[in-house]
N, C-alpha and C positions, 0 to 999 in steps of 0.2 A: 565340213568347213558349215551348220547350222549354226543359224542366229539365238545365239543368249542373251537374255537378261545381263548388264552388264552388271560383276560386281559391288566395286566401289559407287559413294554417292555421286549421286552428281545434276545436270540439268531437268534428269524425271523426276527430281520431288514435285518440281512445280502442276503435277498431276494432266501436265503435254508429252508424257512418254510414249508408250515408253523409251527408254534408250539401249539400244540394242548392243553390242562389241563383238565381232569378229576376230580371228586372225586368216588372210587372204590363202591360203592353202593351194588351189588349186590350182593345174597349171595354166600357164597362158600360153597359147597356141598360134602362134603369130607365120604369118608368113613372109618370105624377105623385102617381100614390097611393104607388108606394113610394117615391120620393122622399120624398117627408112621412115617413113610417114611419121612414127613415134619419137626416132632421135631426131627429125629436121621440124615436126608440126612448132617449137617457139620459132623459127626462124619465117616460116612462113606465118603464123599469127603477125610477127610483128613485121612484115610486107606486105599485110594485111592493112595494119595501120598507115605505113608509108602510103600505099597506093592510094587509099580513101584518102589522107591528106592532099596529096597530087590533083585528085580525078576535083576534090572541093574547089581549088585557085583554079582549075580551067572551067569551073559552071561559074564559080564567084565573077572573073571576067567577061566569062560569055565569050570567051575564043577554045576554041577547042582543040586549035594549031599551035596552041605552045606547048611546053615543055613535051611535044612530041618522041624524042630522043629520050627524055628518061625516064619516060612513062613506058615507054619502046622496053629500053633496057631491064627496067623495072620486074614487066612486065611475062620476061624471055628469062629469070631470074628461077620470078614465081614456077613456070612451067617447067623450069630443070630441077627443082628443089623436091615436085612432085613424082622425077624418075632415078634423082640420084640422090647420093649423099654431098652435104656441104664439102667442100674442097678448095684449096687454094686456088687452081682456077676460079670456081665462084667468086674468091673471097674477092681477087680482082676485079670480075666482074663486078661485086658492093660497089668496091672503089671506084670504077668507073661512073657506075650509075650515082655515085653522089656528087664527082666533078661537075658530068654532067647536066647534073640539078643545077649548079650552083651559077653553070655556065648561064644559063636555058632563063632560068629567074632572073640574072644582072641585068640579061637583055630584055626582060621582059620589063623590068621597073625601071631601064632608063628610057625605055621607047613611055614606059605612061608612070610616074610620076608619083601621081595620085595613088598610084596601089601602094608608096610604099607607108602610108597611113592609113588604110585602108584596117579598120582593127581584125577581120575574118581571114586577109589577108594573110598579114605580119601575125599573128596568132598562127596558120599555118604553117606560116614559113617557121617559124621559131621549133615547134609542134615536131616535123620534118626534119631538121638540125637535130633537136632530143632523139632522136629515129637511127638515125645514123651513126648519134654517140653509142647508141645504145649495140646497135648491131656491128656497131665495132669490140666492143670487150666479149659481145657474146662469141663473135669470129675469133676473136682473141683465144677463149678459151676454147671453142671447140677444136679448132686447132694443134692445141696442147691433149686434148685427148685424142685428135685421131693418132699423135703420136704415142702414145703410153697407155692406150684406153682404161690397164686394170688397174693403172698408177697412185698411188697414196701420195698426197703431194701439201707437205705444208702450206699452211696461208697463213696470211697475217690478221688477226680476227679483229681490230680498227681499219682496215682496209679491204675484208670481206662485208663486216657492217656498213663502211659506206658506200660498197656497190649496194647491198638490196637498196637504202636511202637512195638512193642516186633511181633505180628502177619503180617504188614506191611514189616518189618526183616525177618518172614519167607516168606513171598509172596516173597518178590523178590531173595533171596534164591532158590527158589524152583526153580527161572526160569533160574535157571545156566548162567547167563551173560547176557540174553535173553535183557534184562531192569534192571533200579535201579528206586529208588523208592526214589527220596527227598521232600524237604520240605519248600526250599529257591530258588524262580525261579529264581535268581541270580548265582546258580548251576547247572539248569540245561539242559543239553545236549539231543541233536535229540530223546535220544535214552531217557530217564528220564522221568517219569511221576514226574507228581507233584502236591501231595497233600496238601489241606490246613483243618486240622481238628482241630475243637476247638471246649469246653467242657467247659460250663456257669454255676454257678444256685444261685439262691436267695442268697443257702446258703452259699454263698463263700466260701469254699473249700472242700465242702460236697456235691452229689449233690443224695435225694432219690428217686430211679426208680425201676421198676418190671427188677432185675437181666437181662429177658432174649430181654431186648434190644439189651446187649450186644452181644450176639449173630446175632438178626436184623440188627445189625451195621454193623458186620461185612461180615455177606452175602451179603447186598448192597454196600459196600468198592471192594469189590470181585467181585462182579456184574459190579459194574461200572468200574473195571480194565479188566475188561474180550471184556467188550463192547465197549474197547479205545484207539486206538491204540496207540502204545509208542510215548511219545510227547508231549499224551494229557494230562489234568487237572480231578482233582478229588476234588471240596470241599464236606467236613463231618462236619457235626455239630450236637450236643447235647448240647439244654440246657432248662432249668429249671425258666418260669417266675415267677414262685408264683401259677399261674392256671393250669397250665400245662406241658405237657413234651413233645417238641418238638423234631422230631428228621426228620432229611435233610442232602439225599447225592443226588449230581448233576454231571452231568461228562457233556462231552463236544466228547464225542461219535460217532457212529454210529445213533441212534438213534431209536425211534419205530411206526411203521407204524401208523397212525390216526386210523384208522378201528382196529387195532388191544391190539389198549390202554388197555380198558377192560376187555382183555381175558387175555391178560400177568399174569395176576393173580392166575389162574387156575392150579390144579395141571400138571405142568411138560410138560402147553405151554412154549414153546418157539417162539420166535417174528420172521416171515415168512425170516426179513433181517439177522438173527443170526443163522440159525439155519450150518453157516461153522464155525462155527466158535468152535475145538475142547477143548470139556469139559469134566469132570469126575464129574460135579453136574448134580444131575435131571431133574432142572428147578424149583430147591422149593423155591427160597427168597422170590421171591416178594408174595407167597403165605404166608410163613410164618408170610412174615412183616403185610402180612390183619389180617392173625390168629392172633397176639398178639394185634396189634391194638384193635378189637373187641373184644379180652375176657378183655381184660381193658375197653372197655365204652368209646376207641379212631375211627378215623376217618382218611384214608389214598388217598392220590392226586398223581395222578402223572400228569408231565410237556413233554412230550419231540417234537424234531421235528427232520425229517430223518436228516442224517447229522450232525445233531447240538446237541445231546448230549440229556439226560433227567436226571429230578428232581427227585427225590420221596419223600413226605411229609409226616411224621406223625403226628398228638397232640393227644396226648393221658390225658385228666384230671385228675388234682390231688385229692385224694382221700381226701373227709373234714376234715378229722384224720392228713392231712401234707399242710391244708391251716393255715397260719397264721395272 
């Protein structure tokens, strides 16, 4: 698994390279607890955003006694997710957290109506509502996978694309105006991310795939955004060519040191040139991508150049039953 210069022409031609590409082939030896954290990290990341917004409201109102029940429920949910897999019981607890938050927030606004027009409070409430919507979508996906973890499921491409657009809208909203995400280069301003997202299938409007690839694609897009400065570009694609599912995410961000390419898929590992980036995540996105590829008999490649960006490629063969 030693790094080697990528054969195909790429951004290394700019002189900032070299661009190096390797296939990830070494085993990932994770404990059951680590496997659980990799599986749950998406929920934990979103819960961290939720808790952050709730605490911002208490600080803005200057009253630590508001939202006490919903904060306690959210904190307990996070503790539970650190120790176990997400299941129907925790899904019910998430629903209860949302109901209690809405009830407590209504009481706060009834007692102090002026807060309803406070821009910071208004934004936090809207962001929390958005986070709960995202959690409901992720919950439905996760519970479906629990019932059939190895299943290949048909997805309507238009609906799937809308899911990712909603996800990107939530990412932008959580930035609180630090950047925008656009999909047309003619609309891109200096602080905007330009995203090119395509999903295609030989089956026309449907793509049959393991549902967990939705998590993988979201995680890789989030990583690309995180390690690419505003003004950068992210290209993401998911395609079924009849023989295999291919998933690719590429950015023009800071890249990965060549001698660390084979290490960044390890549990919790962060590249040495990325440790200054503040993140609520645990560094599990590439680990989950690699585990998913192997779960379904696939392969994974990393291509990167310092200061030039990173390309992640996953190829998973279609089961014989799905070949026509």
